[in-house]
C-alpha positions in Angstrom: -6.7 36.1 -26.4 -7.3 40.4 -26.1 -5.2 43.3 -27.2 -7.1 46.4 -26.2 -10.8 46.1 -26.8 -9.4 43.4 -29.7 -10.0 39.6 -29.2 -9.7 36.3 -31.4 -12.5 34.5 -29.1 -12.3 31.5 -27.2 -9.1 29.2 -28.4 -9.8 25.4 -28.5 -8.5 22.6 -29.7 -9.6 19.1 -30.8 -7.8 15.9 -29.9 -9.1 13.2 -31.7 -7.9 9.6 -32.6 -4.9 9.5 -34.8 -4.4 6.7 -37.6 -2.1 3.6 -36.3 1.3 4.4 -36.8 3.2 2.0 -39.7 5.2 -0.4 -39.0 8.2 0.5 -40.5 10.4 4.0 -39.2 11.5 4.8 -35.4 8.5 3.6 -33.8 8.0 4.3 -29.6 10.2 2.7 -27.6 9.9 1.6 -23.5 12.3 1.4 -20.9 13.8 2.6 -18.1 14.9 5.2 -19.0 11.4 6.7 -20.8 9.6 4.7 -17.0 11.9 7.1 -15.2 11.0 10.3 -17.0 7.5 9.9 -17.0 6.8 7.9 -13.7 9.5 8.9 -11.5 12.7 6.7 -10.8 10.9 4.7 -8.4 8.6 3.3 -11.5 11.2 1.7 -13.0 11.6 -1.8 -11.5 9.1 -4.6 -12.6 6.5 -5.4 -10.5 7.5 -7.2 -7.7 4.5 -9.2 -6.1 3.0 -12.0 -8.9 -0.2 -12.6 -9.1 0.1 -16.2 -7.5 1.8 -14.8 -4.5 -0.8 -11.9 -4.4 -3.7 -14.1 -3.9 -1.5 -16.2 -1.2 -1.2 -12.7 0.8 -4.8 -12.2 0.6 -5.9 -15.6 2.6 -3.5 -14.8 5.5 -4.1 -12.6 8.0 -1.4 -9.5 9.7 -1.4 -11.4 12.6 0.3 -14.5 11.1 2.1 -12.1 8.8 3.3 -10.2 11.9 4.5 -13.2 13.6 6.2 -14.8 10.5 8.2 -11.5 9.9 9.6 -11.2 13.6 10.8 -14.8 13.5 13.1 -12.9 10.4 14.2 -10.9 12.9 12.2 -7.9 11.8 10.2 -6.2 14.9 9.1 -3.2 13.2 7.2 -3.7 10.4 3.7 -2.7 11.5 1.8 0.6 10.5 1.0 1.4 14.1 -1.9 3.5 15.3 -4.2 3.0 11.6 -7.6 1.1 11.2 -9.7 0.2 8.3 -12.7 3.2 6.9 -14.9 0.5 6.7 -16.0 -1.6 3.4 -13.3 -3.5 1.6 -10.9 -4.2 4.1 -8.2 -6.9 3.3 -5.5 -5.6 1.0 -2.8 -6.4 -0.5 -0.2 -4.5 -2.6 3.6 -2.9 -3.8 4.0 0.6 -2.1 3.7 3.7 -3.8 4.6 6.7 -1.5 4.0 10.2 -0.5 5.7 13.0 2.1 4.0 15.6 3.8 6.2 18.2 5.9 4.7 20.2 9.2 2.4 22.6 7.6 5.0 26.1 6.4 2.5 29.3 5.5 5.0 31.0 2.8 5.8 26.7 1.7 2.2 25.7 1.2 2.1 28.5 -1.2 4.5 27.0 -3.4 4.3 23.6 -3.1 0.2 23.0 -1.9 -1.6 24.5 -4.9 -2.0 23.1 -7.9 -1.0 19.8 -9.4 1.4 19.7 -5.8 2.4 15.8 -4.5 -0.6 15.1 -3.3 -2.4 14.6 -6.1 0.8 13.8 -8.4 1.0 11.0 -6.2 -2.5 9.8 -7.2 -1.9 10.1 -10.6 1.2 8.0 -10.4 -0.8 5.0 -9.5 -0.2 2.0 -11.5 -2.7 -0.8 -10.8 -1.9 -3.1 -7.7 -0.3 -0.3 -5.7 -1.0 1.2 -2.2 -0.8 5.1 -1.9 1.3 5.0 1.8 1.2 8.4 3.1 3.6 9.5 5.7 1.5 12.3 8.1 3.9 12.2 10.8 1.2 10.6 12.4 -0.4 14.0 13.1 -4.2 13.2 12.3 -5.5 16.7 13.1 -6.3 17.1 9.4 -7.5 15.3 6.3 -4.4 13.4 4.2 -7.2 12.3 1.3 -11.0 12.4 1.4 -13.3 11.4 -1.6 -12.3 12.2 -4.3 -8.9 11.5 -4.5 -9.7 8.6 -3.0 -12.3 7.5 -5.9 -9.6 8.6 -8.3 -7.3 5.8 -6.9 -9.6 3.6 -7.1 -10.2 4.1 -11.1 -6.4 4.5 -11.2 -6.2 0.5 -10.3 -4.9 1.5 -6.9 -4.9 -1.7 -3.9 -5.6 0.6 -1.0 -4.3 3.7 0.4 -2.8 3.8 3.9 -2.0 6.8 6.0 -1.0 7.6 9.3 -3.1 11.1 9.2 -6.5 12.0 9.1 -9.0 10.7 6.6 -11.7 13.2 5.2 -15.0 12.5 4.1 -15.0 9.1 6.0 -18.7 7.9 5.3 -18.3 8.6 1.7 -14.8 7.0 1.3 -15.9 3.9 3.3 -18.3 3.6 0.4 -16.0 2.8 -2.0 -14.2 -0.9 -2.8 -11.2 0.3 -1.7 -9.3 -0.6 1.2 -8.3 2.6 3.0 -6.3 2.5 6.3 -5.9 6.0 8.7 -5.4 6.9 12.2 -8.8 9.3 12.3 -11.3 11.3 10.3 -10.8 14.6 10.3 -13.3 17.4 8.4 -9.9 19.9 7.8 -8.6 20.3 4.1 -4.5 19.4 4.0 -3.2 22.9 4.3 -4.1 22.9 8.7 -1.2 20.6 9.1 0.4 19.3 5.9 2.2 21.0 3.0 2.4 17.9 0.2 6.3 18.1 -0.5 7.4 14.5 -2.3 6.4 11.0 -3.8 8.4 7.9 -4.6 11.0 8.0 -2.0 11.2 6.2 1.8 9.1 7.5 4.4 8.0 6.9 7.9 4.2 5.7 8.3 2.9 4.8 11.2 6.6 4.1 12.6 7.4 1.7 10.1 9.7 2.6 7.4 8.1 1.8 3.9 10.4 2.4 0.0 8.6 2.0 -2.8 7.9 -1.1 -3.6 7.1 -2.5 -0.4 4.7 -4.9 0.1 2.0 -4.2 1.9 -0.9 -6.3 3.7 -3.9 -5.1 5.9 -7.5 -6.7 7.6 -8.8 -5.8 10.2 -6.1 -5.8 12.7 -3.9 -3.6 10.9 -1.3 -3.1 8.1 2.1 -4.8 8.3 5.1 -4.3 5.5 7.0 -6.9 4.0 10.2 -6.5 2.4 9.7 -7.8 -1.2 12.7 -10.8 -1.1 10.9 -12.1 1.6 7.4 -12.1 0.7 7.6 -15.6 -1.3 8.5 -17.5 1.3 6.9 -15.8 3.9 4.1 -16.5 2.4 4.5 -20.3 1.9 5.6 -20.4 6.2 2.8 -18.2 6.8 0.4 -20.7 5.5 1.7 -23.6 7.5 1.3 -21.8 10.6 -2.0 -21.0 9.8 -2.7 -24.8 9.0 -1.3 -25.6 12.3 -3.4 -23.1 14.1 -6.6 -24.2 12.6 -5.9 -27.8 13.7 -5.5 -26.4 17.5 -8.5 -24.6 17.3 -10.3 -27.5 16.4 -8.7 -29.6 19.5 -9.5 -26.6 21.6 -13.3 -26.4 20.4 -13.3 -30.2 21.2 -12.2 -29.6 24.9 -8.4 -30.2 24.9 -5.6 -28.9 27.3 -3.3 -26.3 25.4 -0.7 -27.7 27.2 1.3 -29.2 25.0 -0.9 -28.4 21.9 -0.7 -24.3 21.6 1.9 -24.2 20.7 2.3 -27.9 18.9 4.9 -30.4 20.4 6.7 -32.4 18.8 4.8 -35.4 20.1 1.4 -34.2 19.0 3.0 -33.3 16.0 3.9 -37.0 15.6 0.7 -38.1 16.7 -1.7 -36.2 13.9 0.6 -37.0 11.2 2.3 -33.4 10.7 6.0 -32.7 9.3 8.5 -31.5 11.6 8.8 -27.3 11.9 11.3 -27.0 9.5 13.9 -23.3 10.9 13.2 -20.3 9.2 15.4 -19.5 6.5 15.2 -15.9 6.4 16.2 -15.8 2.7 14.2 -18.8 1.5 12.0 -17.3 -1.4 13.7 -14.4 -2.1 12.3 -12.7 -5.3 14.4 -11.7 -8.3 
């Protein structure tokens, strides 16, 4: 600090580990109210994706999952127009959301600088979450680059999905982090977008994504699964893939597809497969 020609010199604070707190008195507590203050309301719920279900989802294709989602009457659960940057492709995690609004220069000065919503969204990430960005399908500037993608990786993120552009695409492709984007672009964020807010329902690639939704991505793209359907859907998708492996083996052996694809009742009986059970949208609902 200075006052005329007088100065205190450079001020600094040294941070050091404190001694452990004694086991008596008013100890720190963690509950939903504290988590909401620290992370925002989107983080107050317990994780909806247990490790067993996540492992099952990693073994399933988005093509199969998309089919099972449609059987449950949900027709708009794919994030359209995105593709993997390269490197790690398989992605399973829960959504943490970020919304960009169209560029307005006077508002970008207020919302775009410093610890803006884009940077906050990255710093809010918890292990197993996917950063999902609504860029209004405008890929004519970047929405994330290599440094923030690296920070997301270090935060334990399961992936990144944006329906906008990706900067530093070659560097991002080299990270051990699944990143799905609508196209590579060298321009910075402020060419098209204002980072606005986090932790709220957004649109990404035509799909409505809520915080906590389950996202699965692979080389075909990204699907969104409501958390209360994910367990039963994963089980039915695994059964479907087992049947399709059997069908593929028979087709490879030269058999025609009539009565085989889809698997008819006669072929199911001959191969000892259980009759197909009707899909129940509420089956396997998660608490």
